[in-house]
N, C-alpha and C positions, 0 to 999 in steps of 0.2 A: 846326447842321446840318453834315453831312459826307457825302462820297461814299465808298461802300464797294462791294466786289464782292458780287454776289448768287449764291446757289446755289439755284435753284428745283428743288424735288424733291417727290415725292408722299408725303413724310412731314412731320411737324411736330416740331420741336425745342422743348422747354419749357425755361425757365430752370432751371438746376441739373441738367438731364438729361444723361446720357452716352449717346452713340449711336455705334456703329461704322459707318463708311462705306467703301465700295470705290470708289476714284476711278480712272476709266479714260479718260474723255473728255479730249482734249488741253487744251481751254479750262479745264476745272476742275482739271486737273493744274497748269496755269499759275497759277490763282487760289490753290490750296492751297499750292503750293510758295512762292509769293510771301509768303503769310501766315505760313508757317513761318519763312522766312528773316528776315522783318522783324518777327516776333512781333506780327502784327496779327490782327484779327478779320475775319471775313466774315459775310455775312447769309444765314441759312437761311430760306427762305420757301416756303410751301406752294403748289404748283401742280398743277392738275388740268385736266379738260376745260373748266372754266369760266374758266381763266386763272390769273394770279398774284395772290395776296392782297396787301393793303396792310400787314398787320401780320405781322412776322417776328421772329426771334430772332437776336441776335448769337451767333456761334460761334467758339470758339478750339480749335485742335488741341492736345490734351493728351497724345496718344501716337501714335507712328508704329509700327504693329504689323509691317508687312511692306513692303519695297520690292521689287516684283515685276518680272519681265521685261516688256518692252513698255511701259515708262513707266506702271506701275500702282501704286497705293498702297492699303494697308489702314490706316486711321487711326481714332482715337477722338476725337470732338469733345464739347465741353461747352457747354451753353446758358448764355448770359449775359443781358444786358438785352433787353427787347422794343424794337422800333423800328417806326416808321411810314414807309412810302415816300412821299416828297413828289413826286418825279418820277424817271422812268427817264432814264439818260444813255447816251451812246454813246462809242466810242473804243477799247474793249478787246475782246478775243476773247470774253470772258464778259460777262454782264449786270451792269450797274452802276446805282447809283441814289443820289440825294441823300436822306438819311434824317434823321429826328430821333427822339429818345427817345419811346416811348409811355408816358407817365407815368400812374401810378395816381391815382385820384381821392382825395378827402379823407374819404370816408365811413368811419364807424367799423365795426369788426368785432366782432360779438357773440361773447364768449368761449365761450358755450355751443355756437355753431355750429362753432367750431374744435375744441372737445372732441368733438362729435358726428362730425366728419370724421375725427379721429384714431381714434375708436372704430370707425368703419366700416372704416378701413384695417387696424386690428389684427384685426378679425373676419375680413377677407379674407385677411390673412397667416396667421392660425391655420388657416383652411380649406385654404390652400395648403401648410401645414406649414413655413412660413418664420418665423423669429424676426426681427422688424423691429428696426432701430436705434432708439435713443431719439429721440423727436420733441419739438420745442419748440412747444407749442400757441400761443405768442405770436409765432412767426416771422411776419414781414411778408408772406412769400410761401409760407406753409404749403401753400396749394392746389397750387402748382406742385411742391413737394417731394413731396407725396403722389402726385399724378398721374404724376410722372416715374418712379415705381417700379412702375407698373402698365401692362400692355399695353392701350392704348385705341385705338379707331378714329381715324384722322387727322382726320376731320371734327369729332369730339368734342373733340380736343385743340386744334384751331383755334378752336372756339367758346370754349374756356377761355382761350386766348391773347388773344383779342380783348376779353375783359371787363376793364374797368379799375377794378373795385372788388373788393377781396379778399373781402368778404362774399358778393358774388354768385358769385365763383369757388368759394368753399367750398361754397355751396349746390349748385352744379353738380357739384362733385367728390363730394359725398355721394350724389347721384343716380347718378353714373357708377359709383362703388364698389359701391353696392347692386346695380346692374344686373349688374356683373361677378360678384358673389357669387351672385346668383340664377341666373345662367347656369352657374356652376360646380356649384351644387347640383343643377340640373336635369340636367346632363351626368352627374353621379355617379349620380343616381337612374336615369337611362336605362341607364347601364353596368351597374348592379346588376340591373336588370330583364332586360337582355340575357343576363346570366350565368345567371339562373335560368329563363329562358324555355324551356319544353319539357323541363325536367329534373324537374319534379314530376309524379308519376304520379297519374292520376285515381283517386280512391277510389270504387269502385262502390257502396259503402254510402251 
């Protein structure tokens, strides 16, 4: 276990995911500046009206995009290992906690589930007109790699983050990817209908 600084926010960072952040609050400027200087990680943790979650993701700053006037920063962070908050601590301007790694279980992953998840991702990418990078279906955290490349609701990403079996995560990812694809298809159909609505003349015969 160790003590790390926490950044509670209304977004969820997945392992391997890259996310841009605009830092402007003095306490989080202090946290981020310290982590950059000492090459340390901080904890990204989802927070909403229900409070702060127990499972979060270690984050490291991979790029400083802009240093702005008024002590503000635009940075890019990358998600690392998952962690579990054991207890919150005090003493700094920002939130801190004693954390331990959130380890995966030892359940086996069905190769067919991994292949199905990759197939769903490729189908979604094709619909979006994007050529995805090569994917390793045997990757131990394939679920996170796929989900990190798709815009998903924070609640869904948190559910994924809290699962400790890759098989269960892949099953959830399949459902999420299919839902996104269905929503995209429905939006396109609606757009096409809107384009033609009222443009066809009624045939009196």
